[in-house]
SEMARLUM-27417 format. One record per residue (C-alpha): residue in one letter; z, y, x. Coordinates in steps of 0.5 Angstrom, whole numbers, padded with zeros to 4 digits, always signed. Example, Ala and Ser with C-alpha at 12.3 -4.5 7.8 and 13.67 -1.06 7.14 Angstrom:
2
A+0016-0009+0025S+0014-0002+0027
END
This chain:
488
X+0005+0155+0010X+0011+0155+0010X+0011+0148+0012X+0009+0150+0018X+0015+0154+0020X+0022+0151+0023X+0028+0151+0019X+0033+0156+0021X+0038+0150+0021X+0034+0146+0025X+0032+0151+0031X+0033+0158+0030X+0029+0160+0036X+0023+0156+0034X+0024+0159+0027X+0024+0166+0030X+0017+0164+0034X+0014+0161+0028X+0015+0167+0024X+0012+0172+0029X+0006+0167+0030X+0005+0165+0023X+0007+0172+0020X+0001+0174+0024X+0006+0180+0028X+0004+0178+0035X+0001+0174+0039X+0001+0171+0047X-0002+0175+0053X-0005+0173+0058X+0000+0177+0063X+0007+0173+0063X+0012+0176+0059X+0008+0181+0055X+0005+0180+0048X+0000+0183+0044X+0002+0186+0037X-0002+0184+0032X-0004+0189+0026X+0001+0187+0021X+0006+0188+0027X+0004+0194+0029X+0004+0196+0022X+0011+0195+0021X+0012+0199+0028X+0008+0205+0024X+0012+0205+0019X+0018+0205+0023X+0015+0211+0028X+0014+0215+0022X+0021+0215+0019X+0024+0216+0025X+0019+0221+0028X+0020+0225+0021X+0028+0225+0023X+0027+0227+0029X+0022+0233+0027X+0027+0235+0021X+0032+0236+0027X+0028+0240+0031X+0025+0236+0035X+0018+0236+0039X+0014+0230+0041X+0010+0231+0048X+0008+0226+0053X+0009+0224+0060X+0006+0220+0066X+0007+0212+0066X+0007+0213+0074X+0014+0215+0077X+0014+0217+0085X+0019+0212+0088X+0023+0218+0091X+0024+0220+0084X+0029+0214+0083X+0033+0215+0089X+0035+0222+0087X+0041+0219+0082X+0044+0213+0085X+0047+0210+0079X+0040+0210+0075X+0036+0207+0081X+0042+0202+0082X+0041+0200+0074X+0033+0199+0074X+0031+0197+0081X+0031+0189+0080X+0026+0191+0074X+0021+0196+0076X+0014+0195+0077X+0011+0198+0084X+0004+0200+0084X+0002+0200+0092X-0005+0201+0093X-0011+0205+0089X-0017+0201+0090X-0020+0194+0089X-0026+0191+0094X-0030+0185+0094X-0028+0179+0098X-0032+0178+0104X-0032+0171+0102X-0035+0172+0095X-0027+0170+0092X-0028+0175+0086X-0024+0182+0089X-0018+0183+0093X-0014+0189+0094X-0017+0194+0099X-0012+0195+0105X-0015+0201+0106X-0012+0205+0100X-0004+0204+0101X-0002+0209+0097X+0003+0215+0102X+0009+0214+0097X+0009+0207+0092X+0009+0209+0084X+0014+0206+0080X+0011+0203+0072X+0016+0208+0068X+0022+0203+0066X+0024+0210+0063X+0023+0216+0064X+0029+0221+0066X+0027+0222+0073X+0020+0224+0072X+0022+0229+0066X+0028+0232+0069X+0024+0234+0075X+0019+0237+0070X+0024+0241+0066X+0026+0244+0073X+0020+0248+0073X+0021+0249+0064X+0028+0252+0064X+0030+0258+0068X+0034+0262+0063X+0039+0260+0057X+0033+0262+0052X+0030+0256+0055X+0035+0252+0052X+0036+0247+0048X+0030+0243+0050X+0029+0238+0045X+0024+0233+0047X+0022+0226+0045X+0016+0222+0047X+0012+0215+0043X+0011+0211+0050X+0010+0205+0053X+0015+0202+0058X+0016+0196+0064X+0022+0192+0065X+0020+0187+0069X+0024+0181+0065X+0025+0174+0068X+0026+0170+0060X+0022+0174+0055X+0022+0173+0047X+0017+0176+0043X+0019+0184+0041X+0027+0182+0043X+0025+0182+0050X+0019+0184+0053X+0016+0186+0060X+0012+0191+0057X+0014+0194+0051X+0013+0201+0045X+0019+0206+0044X+0021+0213+0043X+0025+0216+0048X+0029+0223+0048X+0030+0227+0053X+0034+0234+0052X+0037+0240+0056X+0043+0244+0053X+0046+0250+0056X+0054+0247+0054X+0057+0240+0054X+0060+0241+0047X+0052+0242+0045X+0050+0236+0049X+0055+0232+0046X+0054+0234+0039X+0046+0233+0040X+0048+0225+0042X+0052+0224+0036X+0047+0227+0032X+0042+0222+0034X+0047+0217+0033X+0048+0218+0027X+0040+0218+0025X+0039+0211+0029X+0045+0209+0024X+0042+0212+0018X+0035+0209+0019X+0037+0202+0020X+0042+0202+0014X+0037+0206+0009X+0030+0204+0012X+0031+0197+0015X+0036+0195+0010X+0040+0193+0016X+0047+0194+0016X+0051+0196+0024X+0057+0199+0026X+0057+0205+0030X+0061+0206+0036X+0061+0207+0044X+0060+0203+0050X+0065+0200+0055X+0064+0203+0062X+0061+0197+0064X+0056+0197+0059X+0054+0205+0059X+0046+0206+0061X+0045+0207+0068X+0047+0214+0070X+0050+0216+0063X+0058+0219+0062X+0058+0216+0055X+0053+0212+0051X+0054+0211+0044X+0051+0204+0040X+0049+0202+0034X+0050+0194+0033X+0047+0190+0028X+0049+0182+0027X+0043+0177+0026X+0043+0171+0022X+0045+0167+0028X+0051+0170+0028X+0049+0174+0035X+0049+0181+0036X+0043+0186+0037X+0044+0193+0040X+0039+0197+0035X+0039+0204+0038X+0043+0208+0044X+0044+0215+0045X+0046+0217+0051X+0051+0223+0054X+0048+0224+0061X+0053+0230+0063X+0050+0234+0069X+0048+0228+0073X+0041+0229+0072X+0041+0236+0073X+0045+0236+0079X+0040+0231+0081X+0034+0235+0080X+0036+0241+0081X+0036+0243+0074X+0039+0250+0073X+0040+0256+0068X+0042+0263+0068X+0047+0264+0063X+0048+0270+0058X+0053+0273+0064X+0047+0272+0069X+0051+0267+0073X+0047+0261+0075X+0049+0254+0072X+0047+0246+0071X+0045+0245+0064X+0047+0238+0061X+0043+0233+0058X+0042+0227+0053X+0037+0221+0052X+0036+0217+0047X+0032+0211+0045X+0030+0205+0040X+0024+0200+0042X+0020+0195+0038X+0026+0191+0039X+0027+0193+0032X+0021+0189+0029X+0026+0183+0032X+0032+0185+0029X+0028+0186+0022X+0026+0179+0022X+0033+0176+0024X+0036+0179+0019X+0032+0178+0014X+0027+0173+0014X+0028+0166+0011X+0025+0159+0012X+0018+0161+0008X+0017+0167+0012X+0018+0175+0013X+0022+0178+0008X+0021+0186+0009X+0025+0191+0006X+0019+0196+0001X+0021+0202+0005X+0017+0198+0011X+0013+0194+0008X+0006+0196+0010X+0003+0193+0003X+0009+0193-0002X+0004+0190-0008X+0000+0185-0008X-0004+0183-0014X-0007+0177-0015X-0012+0174-0020X-0011+0167-0024X-0014+0163-0022X-0020+0167-0020X-0022+0175-0021X-0026+0176-0027X-0029+0183-0030X-0023+0183-0035X-0018+0182-0029X-0021+0187-0025X-0021+0192-0029X-0014+0191-0031X-0012+0190-0023X-0016+0196-0022X-0012+0201-0027X-0005+0198-0025X-0007+0199-0017X-0010+0206-0018X-0003+0208-0022X+0001+0205-0017X-0002+0209-0011X-0001+0215-0015X+0007+0214-0014X+0006+0213-0006X+0006+0205-0007X+0001+0201-0003X-0002+0196-0006X-0008+0190-0005X-0012+0187-0010X-0013+0180-0007X-0019+0178-0011X-0022+0173-0006X-0025+0168-0009X-0026+0163-0004X-0018+0162-0004X-0014+0159-0009X-0008+0163-0013X-0004+0158-0009X-0005+0160-0002X-0006+0167-0003X+0002+0167-0006X+0004+0163+0000X+0000+0168+0005X+0003+0174+0002X+0010+0171+0002X+0010+0169+0009X+0008+0176+0011X+0013+0179+0007X+0010+0183+0002X+0016+0184-0003X+0013+0184-0010X+0007+0179-0012X+0003+0181-0019X-0001+0175-0022X-0006+0177-0027X-0009+0171-0031X-0013+0170-0038X-0008+0168-0042X-0002+0173-0040X-0008+0178-0041X-0008+0175-0049X-0001+0176-0049X-0002+0184-0046X+0003+0182-0040X+0003+0180-0033X+0007+0176-0029X+0012+0180-0023X+0015+0176-0018X+0020+0179-0012X+0020+0176-0005X+0026+0176-0003X+0030+0172-0009X+0023+0169-0011X+0025+0171-0018X+0019+0172-0023X+0019+0176-0030X+0013+0177-0035X+0013+0184-0037X+0009+0188-0042X+0002+0191-0039X+0004+0198-0041X+0011+0197-0038X+0009+0194-0031X+0008+0200-0027X+0015+0203-0028X+0019+0196-0028X+0015+0195-0021X+0017+0203-0019X+0024+0201-0020X+0024+0194-0018X+0022+0197-0011X+0029+0201-0010X+0033+0195-0013X+0030+0190-0008X+0031+0196-0002X+0039+0195-0004X+0039+0188-0005X+0036+0186+0001X+0041+0191+0004X+0047+0188+0001X+0045+0181+0003X+0045+0183+0010X+0052+0187+0009X+0055+0181+0006X+0053+0176+0011X+0055+0181+0016X+0062+0182+0013X+0063+0175+0012X+0062+0173+0020X+0067+0178+0022X+0073+0175+0024X+0080+0178+0028X+0083+0175+0034X+0090+0175+0037X+0090+0170+0043X+0084+0167+0048X+0085+0160+0044X+0083+0163+0037X+0078+0168+0040X+0074+0162+0044X+0074+0158+0038X+0072+0163+0034X+0066+0165+0038X+0064+0157+0039X+0065+0155+0032X+0063+0161+0028X+0060+0166+0031X+0059+0173+0029X+0063+0179+0031X+0070+0178+0033X+0075+0184+0034X+0080+0183+0039X+0084+0187+0043X+0082+0188+0051X+0086+0192+0056X+0081+0197+0058X+0079+0194+0065X+0072+0192+0068X+0075+0186+0071X+0078+0183+0064X+0071+0185+0061X+0067+0181+0065X+0072+0175+0065X+0072+0174+0058X+0064+0174+0058X+0064+0169+0064X+0069+0164+0059X+0066+0166+0053X+0059+0169+0054X+0061+0174+0049X+0061+0181+0051X+0064+0188+0049X+0059+0190+0044X+0062+0197+0042X+0069+0200+0042X+0068+0202+0035X+0068+0208+0032X+0071+0206+0024X+0077+0202+0028X+0083+0205+0027X+0089+0205+0032X+0092+0197+0032X+0097+0197+0038X+0097+0190+0041X+0096+0186+0047X+0089+0184+0051X+0087+0176+0049X+0086+0175+0056X+0092+0178+0060X+0096+0180+0055X+0097+0187+0057X+0097+0193+0052X+0092+0195+0048X+0091+0201+0043X+0085+0199+0039X+0081+0193+0038X+0074+0192+0040X+0068+0188+0038X+0066+0182+0041X+0060+0178+0040X+0055+0174+0044X+0048+0178+0043X+0041+0178+0045
END
């Protein structure tokens, strides 16, 4: 099966597409730019959802659901917002079909034109803030901490499964607060939740920071981001949290009476991550043999395979191991399909990224042992049968840590400092990865550097100390380096 995957070194883009297809993550759709998420891909997304949803609820957020369709007039109420999304919107103009009088199937009924067109949501700020106007009257109604799990549509011209599709799945949080300080704290909180999820659950190291004014979310006063580095040296924006100020509250007239009985506009945030994280997971960890999944996100954590085929004794031992592991909340499959050879099963589970494989054969049982193989390093060990379950429990924790450390080492090895435009261009072109460089703070310089190198400012990092220097493009003073990279 691995021979059907293009090597990363040969064609990284094709390697990614091969992994998506061969690992059973997604399929092409009859609708251009959309994808069909297959069970294995959706199971990974469900694990992501469960981990994030738990964090959101633990911090006081609740889930709700808002309509897929947004009246066109709503997008006109916040100027920056409509400008940011206008070119990506799908528009519903009619509500009925009819049979073609010439017998050519169905056509749009011209008499069913909507009085006002509806936008298929690219994001839900407008319809949610129109709703919040009815939900918020007093300071007692605040804070309002709501999240929704949904699909959105952004009409993309160039698409790639999970990374950029016309329709995708995501969560979007929308919160309302009495003060600026509370809203800023909320945006910071979610930023931390996203970073912790990326590193602790996805085993994907990230750099936290703020977007430049040019890269902010449309309608936001501040956008916080986590940026990850993929194995081809390109960056992936993995999650954003936005402080919206009072922009949407003013646009939709959302006010509250404070404890002094004075009317004020509320303060807002929005934040989201999407199924592009599945793409990030692939490009951070997978190899030329298929997926490598951190155990916390693996739908199946352990695969038990009889060698060469099942029998009563192997079935009994496998059933016992499976039950004991499941009591520890470890997900297990016993692959007892006698029609498939062990080698095929090994390759199949390897392709899908199952972290641990247990081989049980007659000769092993005669010696009271089992073979345990780990997906990430391909290391195999013979472990006494009575110690197998405990060994696996510890090994899953060890693998989660090792997979993160490997990705972090790669990331750190691909962070470079540049002090002038010549070295900057050379690094971006030849080495790739993240580049720390000085920038004069102007949008004009930011756009010119992008034009010359195709590298963008991924963020103004939180953990970068003051380091006075000169902009690599203009030579103007700069108080701090920013993070550049080519990106998805």
